[in-house]
FIZA-731255 format. One record per residue (C-alpha): residue in three letters; x, y, z. Coordinates in steps of 0.05 Angstrom, whole numbers, plus 5000, padded with zeros to 4 digits. Example, Ala and Ser with C-alpha at 12.3 -4.5 7.8 and 13.67 -1.06 7.14 Angstrom:
% FIZA-731255
ALA524649105156
SER527349795143
***
This chain:
% FIZA-731255
UNK939046288853
UNK934146098907
UNK934445468949
UNK928645138911
UNK931845288843
UNK938444988868
UNK934944358894
UNK931144278828
UNK937744348790
UNK941043818833
UNK935143338826
UNK935643418751
UNK943143298751
UNK942542688795
UNK937042408751
UNK941542488691
UNK947342148726
UNK942841568745
UNK940141488674
UNK947041548642
UNK949840998686
UNK943640558682
UNK943340508757
UNK937040338794
UNK932440528738
UNK926540428785
UNK929040988831
UNK927341718819
UNK931742278846
UNK928242748895
UNK930343288943
UNK930442778999
UNK934342238961
UNK939841939003
UNK946642048972
UNK950841659023
UNK949741079070
UNK945640449066
UNK939640799033
UNK943841158981
UNK940741148912
UNK947641228879
UNK954140858880
UNK960441218903
UNK962541298830
UNK955841608813
UNK956342068873
UNK963042318848
UNK960142438779
UNK954142808809
UNK958543258851
UNK962943418792
UNK956643578751
UNK954044038805
UNK960644408811
UNK961444488735
UNK954244698724
UNK954645228778
UNK961145488748
UNK958945458675
UNK951745688681
UNK952046148742
UNK959246368749
UNK959546058819
UNK966045698835
UNK965445208893
UNK969244598916
UNK964244138950
UNK969043588972
UNK973943879021
UNK976843729089
UNK971744219117
UNK965943839086
UNK968543149104
UNK970143329176
UNK963243589193
UNK959343229247
UNK953443179199
UNK955443049127
UNK952943559076
UNK952342969028
UNK946542629064
UNK941142869015
UNK940343348958
UNK937143849006
UNK943043819055
UNK947843898997
UNK943944498971
UNK944244809040
UNK951744699041
UNK952545028973
UNK948545628998
UNK952945649060
UNK959245639018
UNK956646178972
UNK953446619025
UNK954147339004
UNK956147168932
UNK952247438873
UNK945547128858
UNK945246588911
UNK940646668970
UNK935746269011
***
């Protein structure tokens, strides 16, 4: 899986989470969508749902087991949860050298 494919997957998953929870129907998920902070397009509950969807989709569809929320992720100076792009970069960092994932 290439970076662009991973970002597209995450945009699709975030869009689904937003539509399922009827949140901010006027907002469209993009690669640069803020996931945390004042400009976040999701609530904390939606973010948790999105992260779970990403982890389960990667596991079920690609055989890639990752845990995105960890002490390592939360203690970083710059959060990997800022945008979809930064989260995709973090996934690629976690899976570096694993089958099928590459930038």
